[in-house]
RODO-2510 file (C-alpha; in nm, 4 decimals, decimal comma):
residues 270
     n   res          X          Y          Z
     1     m    -0,0420     0,0018    -0,0204
     2     k     0,1673     0,3147    -0,1370
     3     k     0,0785     0,6387     0,0406
     4     i    -0,0116     0,9704    -0,1365
     5     s     0,0906     1,2752     0,0183
     6     i    -0,1302     1,5645     0,0180
     7     d     0,0803     1,7734    -0,2412
     8     e     0,0765     1,4433    -0,4426
     9     a    -0,3183     1,3829    -0,4049
    10     k    -0,3674     1,7854    -0,5165
    11     q    -0,1967     1,7089    -0,8373
    12     i    -0,3598     1,4098    -0,8924
    13     q    -0,7016     1,6471    -0,8151
    14     i    -0,5572     1,8684    -1,0773
    15     d    -0,5011     1,6189    -1,3602
    16     i    -0,8772     1,5214    -1,3240
    17     l    -0,9691     1,8611    -1,3511
    18     k    -0,7470     1,8954    -1,6555
    19     d    -0,9485     1,5900    -1,8321
    20     i    -1,3124     1,7066    -1,7320
    21     h    -1,2042     2,0627    -1,8586
    22     a    -1,1185     1,9060    -2,2228
    23     f    -1,4218     1,6699    -2,2182
    24     c    -1,6298     1,9541    -2,1445
    25     e    -1,4522     2,1751    -2,4146
    26     e    -1,4770     1,9041    -2,6719
    27     n    -1,8612     1,8274    -2,5667
    28     g    -1,9750     2,2098    -2,5582
    29     l    -2,0589     2,1985    -2,1583
    30     h    -2,0135     2,4738    -1,9473
    31     y    -1,8487     2,4288    -1,5633
    32     t    -1,7025     2,6832    -1,2752
    33     l    -1,5062     2,6205    -1,0418
    34     i    -1,6930     2,6789    -0,7252
    35     f    -1,6633     2,7545    -0,3411
    36     g    -1,3061     2,7270    -0,2159
    37     s    -1,1804     2,6504    -0,5184
    38     l    -1,2751     2,9619    -0,7082
    39     l    -1,1656     3,2035    -0,3828
    40     g    -0,8592     2,9997    -0,4222
    41     a    -0,8005     3,0546    -0,7882
    42     i    -0,9086     3,4266    -0,7637
    43     r    -0,7209     3,5219    -0,4341
    44     h    -0,4246     3,2329    -0,4612
    45     k    -0,4466     3,1842    -0,8325
    46     g    -0,4331     2,8008    -0,7011
    47     y    -0,5375     2,6197    -0,3758
    48     i    -0,6218     2,7968    -0,0809
    49     p    -0,3192     2,6771     0,1619
    50     w    -0,4961     2,4757     0,3787
    51     d    -0,7692     2,3254     0,1310
    52     d    -0,7577     1,9854    -0,0088
    53     d    -1,0246     1,9400    -0,2280
    54     i    -1,1536     2,1044    -0,5957
    55     d    -1,5161     2,1989    -0,6193
    56     i    -1,6993     2,2532    -0,9610
    57     a    -2,0672     2,3349    -1,0735
    58     m    -2,2470     2,3093    -1,3998
    59     p    -2,5923     2,3802    -1,4739
    60     r    -2,8303     2,0989    -1,4565
    61     p    -2,8540     2,0333    -1,7975
    62     d    -2,5048     2,0022    -1,8878
    63     y    -2,4701     1,8344    -1,5307
    64     e    -2,7089     1,5642    -1,6832
    65     k    -2,5119     1,5407    -1,9966
    66     f    -2,1819     1,5018    -1,8283
    67     i    -2,3046     1,2298    -1,6062
    68     a    -2,4050     1,0395    -1,9024
    69     s    -2,1542     1,0548    -2,1502
    70     y    -1,8139     1,1387    -1,9461
    71     k    -1,5370     0,9132    -2,0618
    72     s    -1,2089     0,9875    -1,9397
    73     r    -0,8824     1,0221    -2,1904
    74     e    -0,6754     0,8508    -1,9331
    75     g    -0,9170     0,5266    -1,8945
    76     f    -0,8883     0,5404    -1,5014
    77     y    -1,1192     0,8278    -1,4184
    78     y    -1,4659     0,7500    -1,3347
    79     a    -1,7690     0,9361    -1,2894
    80     y    -1,9618     0,8623    -0,9680
    81     d    -2,3416     0,9355    -0,9537
    82     y    -2,5936     0,7660    -0,7249
    83     r    -2,8741     0,6369    -0,9943
    84     k    -2,5730     0,4228    -1,1404
    85     d    -2,3621     0,3235    -0,8585
    86     p    -2,5411     0,1388    -0,5744
    87     d    -2,2809     0,2414    -0,2876
    88     y    -2,2781     0,6125    -0,3563
    89     h    -2,5064     0,7949    -0,2248
    90     n    -2,4295     1,1747    -0,2268
    91     p    -2,6872     1,3835    -0,3989
    92     y    -2,4026     1,5559    -0,6378
    93     a    -2,1318     1,3764    -0,8536
    94     k    -1,7500     1,2852    -0,8501
    95     v    -1,4821     1,2214    -1,0529
    96     a    -1,2517     0,9819    -0,9073
    97     d    -0,8915     0,8369    -1,0078
    98     t    -0,9809     0,4526    -0,9838
    99     r    -0,6147     0,3680    -0,9224
   100     t    -0,6073     0,5628    -0,5798
   101     i    -0,8022     0,5153    -0,2341
   102     l    -0,9335     0,8033    -0,0242
   103     e    -1,0141     0,7528     0,2984
   104     e    -1,2604     0,9295     0,5004
   105     n    -1,3996     0,8945     0,8234
   106     v    -1,7724     0,9078     0,6871
   107     s    -2,0523     0,6338     0,6583
   108     m    -1,9913     0,5836     0,2726
   109     k    -1,7808     0,3645     0,0442
   110     n    -1,4458     0,5077     0,0056
   111     i    -1,3472     0,5871    -0,3658
   112     g    -1,0532     0,7496    -0,4887
   113     i    -0,8716     1,1155    -0,5151
   114     n    -1,1560     1,2915    -0,6693
   115     v    -1,3518     1,6509    -0,7567
   116     d    -1,6400     1,7285    -0,6512
   117     v    -1,9355     1,7932    -0,9633
   118     f    -2,2511     2,0113    -0,8264
   119     p    -2,5485     2,0580    -0,9999
   120     f    -2,7002     2,4261    -1,0732
   121     d    -3,0780     2,4029    -1,0440
   122     y    -3,2930     2,6579    -1,2241
   123     l    -3,5245     2,7790    -0,9466
   124     f    -3,7574     3,0305    -0,9322
   125     d    -3,8320     3,4195    -1,0428
   126     t    -3,8219     3,5318    -0,6660
   127     k    -3,5750     3,4219    -0,3948
   128     e    -3,8341     3,3631    -0,1646
   129     e    -3,9521     3,0881    -0,3619
   130     c    -3,6249     2,9887    -0,3877
   131     f    -3,5458     3,0111    -0,0190
   132     s    -3,8754     2,7969     0,0409
   133     f    -3,8261     2,5732    -0,2096
   134     i    -3,4555     2,4806    -0,0551
   135     h    -3,6098     2,4781     0,3042
   136     k    -3,8300     2,1761     0,2060
   137     l    -3,5069     1,9718     0,1402
   138     d    -3,3455     2,0905     0,4883
   139     g    -3,4845     1,8459     0,7116
   140     l    -3,3638     1,5636     0,4175
   141     k    -3,0222     1,7244     0,4377
   142     k    -2,9916     1,7009     0,8426
   143     i    -3,1029     1,3418     0,8201
   144     f    -2,8546     1,2779     0,5486
   145     r    -2,5597     1,4783     0,7459
   146     i    -2,6489     1,2498     1,0155
   147     k    -2,6177     0,8982     0,8379
   148     l    -2,2851     1,0345     0,6937
   149     v    -2,0806     1,1540     1,0097
   150     k    -1,8853     0,9193     1,2208
   151     p    -1,7895     1,0011     1,5947
   152     g    -1,3985     1,0966     1,5966
   153     k    -1,1157     1,1630     1,7759
   154     k    -1,1707     1,5260     1,7473
   155     n    -1,5228     1,4750     1,8778
   156     s    -1,5664     1,5508     2,2525
   157     f    -1,7078     1,2342     2,4566
   158     v    -2,0449     1,4362     2,4971
   159     k    -2,0798     1,4934     2,0850
   160     r    -1,9304     1,1361     2,0383
   161     c    -2,2751     1,0306     2,2061
   162     l    -2,5069     1,2512     2,0776
   163     i    -2,3800     1,1532     1,7113
   164     r    -2,4425     0,8106     1,8188
   165     l    -2,8073     0,9037     1,9670
   166     a    -2,8613     1,0727     1,6205
   167     k    -2,7794     0,7600     1,4237
   168     i    -3,0319     0,5398     1,5980
   169     v    -3,2855     0,8204     1,5598
   170     a    -3,2480     0,8256     1,1592
   171     c    -3,1603     0,4651     1,1640
   172     p    -3,5010     0,3964     0,9391
   173     w    -3,3715     0,5982     0,6792
   174     s    -3,1145     0,4648     0,4427
   175     m    -2,8696     0,7316     0,2604
   176     k    -2,9899     0,6534    -0,0630
   177     k    -3,3552     0,6794    -0,0052
   178     i    -3,2942     1,0443     0,1282
   179     t    -3,1020     1,1428    -0,1901
   180     e    -3,3917     1,0032    -0,4120
   181     k    -3,6303     1,2049    -0,1825
   182     e    -3,4340     1,5045    -0,2540
   183     y    -3,4374     1,4284    -0,6234
   184     e    -3,8067     1,3552    -0,6192
   185     l    -3,8236     1,7311    -0,5153
   186     v    -3,5513     1,8733    -0,7566
   187     n    -3,7601     1,6882    -1,0364
   188     t    -4,0265     1,8999    -0,9512
   189     l    -3,8419     2,2030    -1,0733
   190     n    -3,9755     2,3196    -1,4375
   191     n    -3,9228     2,6354    -1,5015
   192     d    -3,5665     2,6090    -1,7106
   193     k    -3,6054     2,9801    -1,7918
   194     a    -3,6327     3,1091    -1,4112
   195     a    -3,4780     3,4358    -1,2676
   196     f    -3,3096     3,2363    -1,0322
   197     v    -3,0368     2,9145    -1,0125
   198     g    -2,8806     2,7514    -0,6862
   199     l    -2,7196     2,4545    -0,5766
   200     a    -3,0360     2,3184    -0,4189
   201     v    -2,8564     1,9842    -0,3307
   202     d    -2,5268     2,1464    -0,1945
   203     p    -2,5442     1,9284     0,1716
   204     e    -2,4339     2,1967     0,3357
   205     i    -2,7632     2,3961     0,4231
   206     d    -2,6428     2,7465     0,5020
   207     a    -2,4275     2,7243     0,1495
   208     a    -2,7166     2,6391    -0,0270
   209     y    -2,8821     2,9485     0,0563
   210     r    -2,6161     3,1650     0,0004
   211     s    -2,5627     3,0093    -0,3791
   212     v    -2,9292     3,1611    -0,4919
   213     y    -2,8096     3,4110    -0,7614
   214     p    -2,9642     3,5509    -1,1028
   215     r    -2,9173     3,3108    -1,3417
   216     r    -2,7127     3,5490    -1,5865
   217     m    -2,4222     3,5153    -1,3475
   218     f    -2,3589     3,1247    -1,4967
   219     e    -2,4219     3,2520    -1,8749
   220     n    -2,0699     3,3991    -1,9113
   221     f    -1,7681     3,1738    -1,8066
   222     i    -1,3657     3,3054    -1,8400
   223     k    -1,0616     3,1229    -1,7943
   224     a    -0,8535     3,1863    -1,4399
   225     p    -0,5206     3,0678    -1,3292
   226     f    -0,4755     2,7606    -1,1020
   227     d    -0,1581     2,6310    -1,0008
   228     n    -0,0009     2,6391    -1,3370
   229     e    -0,3153     2,5560    -1,5555
   230     e    -0,6088     2,7767    -1,6512
   231     f    -0,9617     2,6361    -1,5564
   232     m    -1,3245     2,7813    -1,6269
   233     v    -1,4827     3,0436    -1,3750
   234     t    -1,8144     3,2384    -1,4178
   235     a    -1,7170     3,5421    -1,5288
   236     d    -1,8890     3,7335    -1,2558
   237     y    -1,6949     3,5723    -1,0185
   238     d    -1,6707     3,9032    -0,7522
   239     n    -2,0759     3,8871    -0,7266
   240     w    -2,0549     3,5149    -0,6243
   241     l    -1,7929     3,5162    -0,3879
   242     t    -1,9172     3,8431    -0,2208
   243     q    -2,2208     3,7374    -0,1376
   244     m    -2,0869     3,3474    -0,0420
   245     y    -1,7716     3,5134     0,2003
   246     g    -1,7991     3,8847     0,2238
   247     d    -1,4474     4,0138     0,1528
   248     y    -1,3292     3,7285     0,0006
   249     m    -0,9967     3,9005    -0,0969
   250     t    -0,8762     3,9037     0,2842
   251     p    -0,7663     3,5614     0,4265
   252     p    -0,9371     3,5126     0,7758
   253     s    -0,7453     3,5949     1,1234
   254     g    -0,7444     3,3879     1,4294
   255     v    -0,9468     3,0768     1,2909
   256     n    -0,7945     2,7232     1,2578
   257     k    -0,6363     2,7117     0,8948
   258     t    -0,6978     2,3785     0,8485
   259     s    -0,8643     2,1526     0,6349
   260     p    -1,2773     2,0803     0,6939
   261     h    -1,2277     1,7317     0,5565
   262     t    -1,2064     1,4196     0,7696
   263     l    -0,9181     1,2683     0,5559
   264     c    -0,7690     0,9336     0,6963
   265     n    -0,5065     0,7655     0,4587
   266     i    -0,4442     0,8040     0,0827
   267     y    -0,3083     0,5636    -0,1016
   268     w    -0,2039     0,4239    -0,4747
   269     i    -0,4176     0,0717    -0,5163
   270     e    -0,1465    -0,1985    -0,5727
***
């Protein structure tokens, strides 16, 4: 079992994104770096120094085409989606390097080093309607989170007990069923001319609310530097980042600048 360092894992993620980028260009699909990856591209020209993942997002029609048709040029990248992979339950996709394993402290099958791929959905013509719709998903997301997390060493004794108790309460629900219920709601969205779009299935509830934007924000895309490469970002990145993070060009001070993820081991499959 040959271990992979964080720096090596980041390079593998960039290689995955290069493959996604080439596929999207060849097939006329749009995507943008999103969340910390977009912030990193604009503020650091690459990864935020303490970050260790890459997130992108696509308009829902492009997302569905991508999931249905993506094939890597390299032959060892694979797009996981809950509708075709029985052990994968997230309501968004991941493109993983199948030669690797990335172990996390979560209750889900471990896959390889990966890039998160989120769908932007066309929502409604007012923010109030958008927020009301996302609110309908909140309960499902909370149950999913309970099912996903595992009590770990970082948690206090009391919190570990609370997590175990919450898992007992959530026992009747499977993660797959929760995701299916989310998509029953998402599939009721039928206004592809809606004034607002948003990351309705983002598992982070607060981020889902802050991700509601006018659709024009995701109609134009430009290239931005990212660790000696160039990837696509929304041309209106300033407004998106300001709504999501506030004064995004000023790095935070007095906070724990460590990865929020629960990585355990990363290694090559031999």
